[in-house]
C-alpha positions in Angstrom: -19.1 62.4 -64.8 -17.9 65.1 -62.1 -16.9 62.1 -59.7 -14.9 60.4 -62.5 -13.0 63.6 -63.3 -12.3 63.9 -59.6 -11.2 60.2 -59.3 -8.6 60.7 -62.2 -7.2 64.0 -60.8 -6.6 62.3 -57.5 -5.1 59.2 -59.1 -2.7 61.4 -61.1 -1.6 63.4 -57.8 -1.1 60.1 -56.0 1.2 58.8 -58.8 3.1 61.9 -58.7 3.6 61.9 -54.8 3.9 58.2 -54.4 7.6 58.4 -54.1 7.2 60.2 -50.8 5.5 57.2 -49.3 7.2 53.9 -48.6 5.6 50.7 -47.1 3.1 51.4 -44.3 3.4 50.3 -40.6 0.2 52.1 -39.3 0.1 50.4 -35.9 2.4 52.6 -34.0 -0.1 55.0 -32.3 -3.7 55.4 -31.8 -5.3 56.8 -34.8 -8.7 58.7 -35.3 -11.5 56.2 -35.6 -10.0 53.2 -34.0 -12.1 51.0 -31.7 -10.6 49.9 -28.2 -9.5 46.3 -29.4 -7.5 48.1 -32.3 -6.0 50.5 -29.8 -5.0 47.7 -27.5 -3.2 45.9 -30.3 -1.5 49.2 -31.4 -0.2 50.0 -28.0 1.4 46.4 -28.2 2.9 47.1 -31.6 3.9 50.7 -30.4 5.9 49.3 -27.6 7.8 47.0 -29.8 8.2 49.8 -32.5 9.8 52.0 -29.9 12.6 49.9 -29.3 15.5 52.2 -28.9 18.0 52.9 -31.9 21.7 52.2 -31.5 22.9 52.7 -27.9 19.5 54.1 -26.7 19.5 56.8 -29.2 15.9 58.1 -30.5 15.2 60.8 -33.1 11.8 62.7 -33.5 11.3 63.9 -37.1 9.4 67.0 -37.5 8.0 69.0 -40.6 6.9 72.5 -40.5 7.2 75.6 -43.1 8.6 79.0 -42.8 11.9 79.6 -40.8 9.9 81.3 -38.0 7.9 77.9 -37.3 11.2 76.0 -37.8 13.2 78.1 -35.4 10.4 77.8 -32.8 10.5 74.0 -33.2 14.2 73.9 -32.9 14.1 76.1 -29.5 11.6 73.2 -28.4 13.9 70.5 -29.4 17.0 72.2 -27.9 15.3 72.3 -24.5 14.1 69.0 -24.6 17.4 67.3 -25.9 19.2 69.1 -22.9 17.2 67.2 -20.4 16.9 64.0 -22.5 20.4 62.7 -23.6 20.0 60.4 -26.5 17.0 62.2 -28.1 17.3 64.1 -31.2 14.6 66.5 -32.6 15.2 66.9 -36.2 13.2 69.8 -37.9 12.7 69.8 -41.7 11.5 72.8 -43.4 8.4 71.7 -45.7 6.0 73.8 -47.4 2.4 73.9 -45.9 0.9 72.7 -49.3 3.5 70.1 -49.6 2.6 68.7 -46.2 -1.2 68.6 -47.1 -0.5 66.9 -50.6 2.0 64.2 -49.1 -0.5 63.4 -46.3 -3.6 63.1 -48.7 -1.4 60.8 -51.0 0.0 58.6 -48.4 -3.3 58.3 -46.8 -5.0 57.2 -50.2 -2.4 54.7 -50.7 -2.5 53.3 -47.3 1.2 53.8 -46.8 1.9 56.3 -43.9 5.6 55.4 -42.8 7.3 58.0 -44.8 5.5 60.8 -42.9 7.2 62.3 -40.2 6.6 61.8 -36.4 5.1 65.1 -36.1 3.9 67.8 -38.7 2.3 71.1 -38.7 -1.1 71.7 -40.4 -2.8 75.0 -41.1 -5.7 75.4 -38.6 -8.3 76.4 -41.5 -7.6 72.9 -43.2 -6.9 70.6 -40.0 -10.5 69.8 -39.8 -10.9 68.7 -43.4 -8.0 66.5 -43.3 -9.1 65.0 -40.0 -12.2 64.2 -41.3 -11.1 62.9 -44.9 -8.0 60.9 -43.6 -8.5 60.1 -39.9 -6.3 57.1 -40.1 -3.2 59.7 -40.5 -3.7 61.3 -36.9 -2.7 59.9 -33.6 -5.5 60.1 -30.9 -4.0 62.4 -28.1 -6.9 62.4 -26.1 -5.8 60.2 -23.0 -2.1 61.4 -23.7 -1.9 63.5 -20.6 -1.7 66.8 -22.3 -3.5 69.4 -20.7 -5.8 70.8 -23.7 -7.6 72.9 -21.1 -4.5 74.9 -20.8 -4.9 76.4 -24.4 -7.6 78.7 -25.8 -10.9 76.6 -26.5 -11.4 78.0 -29.8 -7.8 77.2 -30.7 -8.3 73.4 -29.6 -11.5 72.9 -31.4 -9.6 73.1 -34.8 -8.2 69.7 -34.2 -11.1 67.8 -32.1 -13.2 65.3 -33.8 -15.8 63.2 -32.2 -14.8 64.7 -28.7 -11.4 63.5 -29.1 -8.1 65.5 -29.5 -5.7 65.2 -32.4 -3.6 68.1 -32.2 -1.5 70.4 -30.1 -2.2 74.1 -30.5 0.9 76.3 -31.7 0.9 80.0 -32.6 -1.6 82.4 -31.4 -4.3 83.2 -34.2 -6.0 85.7 -31.7 -7.3 88.7 -33.6 -6.3 92.2 -32.3 -6.8 95.6 -33.6 -3.9 98.1 -33.9 -4.1 101.6 -34.4 -1.7 104.5 -34.7 -2.3 106.6 -31.6 -0.8 109.8 -33.2 -3.3 109.7 -36.1 -6.2 109.1 -33.4 -5.0 112.0 -31.4 -5.3 114.2 -34.4 -8.8 113.3 -34.7 -9.4 113.8 -31.1 -9.6 109.9 -30.1 -7.7 107.6 -28.0 -7.5 103.7 -28.1 -10.0 103.8 -25.1 -12.5 105.1 -27.4 -11.9 102.1 -29.8 -12.0 99.4 -27.1 -15.2 97.3 -26.4 -17.3 99.0 -29.1 -19.5 98.1 -31.8 -19.0 98.2 -35.7 -21.6 101.0 -36.0 -19.6 103.0 -33.4 -16.4 102.3 -35.2 -17.9 103.5 -38.5 -18.8 106.6 -37.1 -15.3 107.2 -35.5 -13.8 106.1 -39.0 -15.7 108.8 -40.6 -14.5 111.6 -38.3 -10.7 110.3 -38.4 -11.0 110.1 -42.3 -12.2 113.6 -42.3 -9.5 115.1 -40.0 -6.6 113.1 -41.1 -7.5 112.0 -44.6 -6.7 108.6 -43.9 -8.7 105.2 -43.7 -8.8 103.5 -40.6 -8.3 100.0 -41.7 -6.6 98.1 -44.6 -7.2 94.7 -46.1 -6.4 92.8 -49.5 -8.9 93.2 -52.2 -11.1 90.1 -52.8 -9.8 88.4 -49.5 -12.6 87.7 -47.0 -10.4 87.5 -44.1 -12.0 90.6 -42.2 -15.3 89.1 -43.1 -14.5 85.7 -41.5 -13.3 87.5 -38.4 -16.4 89.4 -37.9 -18.4 86.2 -38.3 -16.4 84.1 -35.7 -16.5 87.1 -33.3 -20.2 86.8 -33.3 -20.3 83.1 -33.1 -21.5 82.8 -36.6 -20.8 79.7 -38.7 -21.3 79.5 -42.6 -21.7 75.7 -42.2 -24.7 73.8 -40.8 -24.5 70.9 -38.2 -23.9 68.3 -41.1 -20.9 70.6 -42.5 -22.8 71.8 -45.5 -22.3 75.3 -46.6 -24.9 77.6 -45.3 -25.0 81.0 -47.1 -28.4 81.6 -48.1 -30.7 83.2 -45.6 -27.8 83.3 -43.1 -28.8 86.7 -41.5 -25.5 86.9 -39.4 -23.5 86.4 -42.8 -25.6 89.1 -44.5 -25.1 91.6 -41.5 -21.5 91.0 -41.4 -21.2 91.5 -45.2 -23.0 94.7 -44.9 -20.6 96.1 -42.3 -17.6 95.2 -44.6 -19.3 96.9 -47.7 -20.1 99.9 -45.5 -16.6 100.4 -44.4 -15.3 100.3 -48.1 -18.1 102.5 -49.2 -17.4 105.2 -46.5 -13.5 105.1 -47.2 -12.9 103.7 -43.8 -11.4 100.5 -45.1 -8.7 100.8 -48.0 -8.5 97.6 -50.1 -5.0 96.8 -51.5 -4.3 94.7 -54.6 -2.1 92.3 -52.9 -0.3 91.3 -49.7 2.7 93.3 -50.4 0.3 96.3 -50.7 -1.2 95.5 -47.5 2.1 95.5 -45.6 3.1 98.5 -47.2 0.1 100.5 -46.4 0.9 99.7 -42.6 4.7 100.2 -42.7 4.3 103.5 -45.0 1.9 105.1 -42.6 -0.8 105.6 -44.9 -3.5 104.0 -42.8 -4.3 104.4 -39.3 -4.4 100.7 -38.5 -5.3 97.1 -39.0 -7.3 94.1 -37.7 -5.8 90.8 -37.9 -4.2 87.8 -36.3 -1.9 88.7 -33.3 1.0 87.6 -35.7 0.6 91.0 -37.5 2.7 92.5 -34.8 5.7 91.3 -36.6 4.6 93.2 -39.7 4.0 96.5 -37.7 7.2 96.2 -35.9 9.4 95.5 -39.0 8.9 99.2 -40.4 12.3 101.0 -40.6 10.4 104.5 -40.0 11.4 105.5 -36.6 8.6 107.7 -35.7 6.1 104.7 -35.7 7.8 103.3 -32.7 5.7 104.0 -29.6 2.6 105.4 -31.7 1.1 102.0 -31.9 -1.5 100.5 -29.6 -3.4 97.2 -29.2 -7.0 96.7 -28.4 -10.0 94.2 -29.2 -11.9 94.5 -32.4 -15.4 95.8 -32.9 -18.3 93.5 -32.3 -21.2 92.9 -34.7 -23.7 95.5 -33.1 -26.8 94.1 -31.6 -26.4 90.5 -33.1 -27.1 87.9 -30.3 -23.8 86.2 -29.0 -21.8 88.9 -30.6 -18.3 89.4 -28.8 -14.9 91.6 -29.5 -12.8 88.4 -29.8 -12.0 86.4 -32.8 -9.1 84.2 -34.5 -7.5 84.4 -37.8 -4.9 82.0 -39.3 -2.6 79.9 -37.2 -1.4 76.3 -37.1 -1.5 73.1 -35.0 0.9 70.3 -34.4 -0.1 66.6 -35.3 1.5 63.3 -34.3 1.4 60.8 -37.1 -0.4 57.5 -36.2 2.4 55.6 -37.8 5.1 57.0 -35.5 7.4 54.5 -33.8 7.9 57.3 -31.4 4.3 58.1 -30.1 5.3 58.1 -26.4 8.5 60.3 -26.9 6.3 62.7 -28.9 3.9 63.0 -26.4 6.4 63.7 -23.7 8.1 66.1 -25.8 4.8 68.1 -26.3 4.0 67.9 -22.4 7.4 69.2 -21.6 7.6 72.1 -24.1 4.6 73.2 -26.0 2.1 72.0 -23.4 3.9 72.5 -20.3 6.4 75.3 -20.2 6.1 78.9 -19.7 9.8 79.3 -20.0 9.7 77.9 -23.7 7.1 80.3 -24.5 8.9 83.2 -22.9 12.0 82.2 -24.9 10.2 82.0 -28.3 8.6 85.2 -27.7 11.7 87.1 -26.7 13.8 85.7 -29.3 11.4 85.1 -32.3 8.4 87.2 -31.4 6.3 84.2 -31.3 3.1 84.7 -29.4 1.3 81.8 -27.6 -2.3 80.3 -27.3 -1.0 78.7 -24.2 -3.0 80.4 -21.4 -0.7 80.0 -18.5 1.9 82.0 -20.6 -0.1 85.3 -19.7 1.0 85.2 -16.2 4.7 85.0 -17.1 7.3 87.6 -16.7 8.0 88.0 -20.4 4.3 88.3 -21.2 3.8 91.0 -18.7 6.8 93.0 -19.9 6.0 96.5 -21.5 6.3 96.9 -25.3 8.0 100.3 -26.1 6.8 99.7 -29.7 3.1 99.5 -28.6 2.7 102.6 -26.1 4.3 100.8 -23.2 1.6 98.4 -23.1 1.7 94.6 -21.8 0.3 93.7 -25.2 1.5 90.1 -25.2 -0.5 89.2 -21.8 -3.5 91.1 -23.3 -3.4 88.8 -26.6 -3.2 85.7 -24.4 -6.3 86.8 -22.5 -8.2 87.9 -25.6 -7.7 84.3 -26.7 -9.5 82.7 -24.0 -12.6 84.7 -25.0 -13.1 84.0 -28.6 -16.2 82.1 -29.7 -15.9 78.6 -31.0 -17.6 78.0 -34.3 -18.1 75.2 -36.9 -15.5 75.7 -39.7 -16.5 72.8 -41.7 -14.3 70.9 -44.2 -15.0 73.4 -47.0 -13.2 76.6 -45.6 -11.0 77.1 -48.4 -13.9 76.8 -51.0 -16.1 78.9 -48.7 -13.2 81.7 -48.4 -12.8 81.9 -52.3 -16.5 82.1 -53.0 -17.1 84.7 -50.4 -14.3 86.8 -51.7 -15.7 86.9 -55.1 -19.3 87.6 -53.7 -17.8 90.7 -51.9 -16.0 92.0 -55.0 -19.1 91.7 -57.2 -21.5 93.7 -54.8 -18.6 96.1 -54.1 -18.1 96.7 -57.7 -21.6 96.9 -58.7 -21.9 93.6 -60.5 -24.5 91.9 -58.3 -27.0 92.8 -55.5 -25.9 91.2 -52.0 -28.6 88.5 -52.0 -27.8 87.3 -55.5 -24.1 87.2 -54.6 -24.6 85.2 -51.7 -26.9 82.7 -53.6 -24.1 82.4 -56.1 -21.5 81.9 -53.4 -23.5 79.0 -52.1 -24.1 77.4 -55.6 -20.5 77.6 -56.4 -19.4 75.8 -53.1 -21.9 73.1 -53.6 -20.8 72.5 -57.2 -17.0 72.5 -56.2 -17.5 70.2 -53.4 -20.0 68.0 -54.9 -22.7 68.5 -52.0 
């Protein structure tokens, strides 16, 4: 019955979105799961499909969401166009959820030619879509793109069967940001919070709370983002080797949840009702700091309170105490570029990426300076722009530091049910914190919920 209902829902979704998909021409680029004979024929078809447009003009269509991402891609496009007359990089703003829906619908209908040449995918769902709809994604393994130049944990989000299907974009490296003036009131410096364990952090947090009246951290209530950061920092996955949810008897998960609950219980972490409250607690100066992806720097610097400038510092996050394999490095959020297998401009797309996103520190310097976009491209750490001191962050070279952190993040199996896992663990945390369940029972219920929702 459950499978029948799912089939009906998927059919309805396909009917609603089918207008986005035209007649398919899937032979333009090597896709996931194709064998050598098929790839040979697709190469031949691709060469024919890449016949230049009128008077040699070529257009590369790109979908991505948010003006921040659009502007970064437009910068890459302008740089490439300047050196390649007759080429146009056309960027269309498209919501992340819309991209996911259209990819799914066109894959199910077998019609891919209405997808753009290039599209952005959220890192947390890339693996899911790559496994479920491999025919959508062009194989980039032998394209000449140097994937070793990117943080390994970031690259792993778009790898399947040892092959590469995506080009990493923004840095999702986790950083810990603290107000140095508040720490000073409690007798600490940022050095005291560098390379430490969560047990040490909790003891420092108690003192800071006592002397300043402020919690060390802020987080959105019911959102297990910090919990997932702790898990990845220790190399802990909540999925087994077969991709099935693995919560019950997962000792690493239990230890990480106990850390989170202690932070809340001791008043060291203040939970906010929503994202607006989270941002407000940072900008209003009612918390000492936050731990999140490096993109949080933009939120911190967006405050209009002048006294905060120069009073922030960046360091690494605490590690999971004595847990084997625990580190002070993790990832949160982020996205990756994919090339559609039906693209008639596969070679152009590859050359574009090799010239910009996967080959130019000048490009990364530009989007850092103009947009505040931080790279996961490791060579960028040595550039002049990445080694400039940030007045806002205590004159520290934070951008070079962030890139170096990215190369130390453990790679974990995120499975294909990341969204379902996140929701279930968020509910489990809330129930335990509010006294509605004990830890073991909440974890067991979370596992059952994910299994039911995914049909595992």
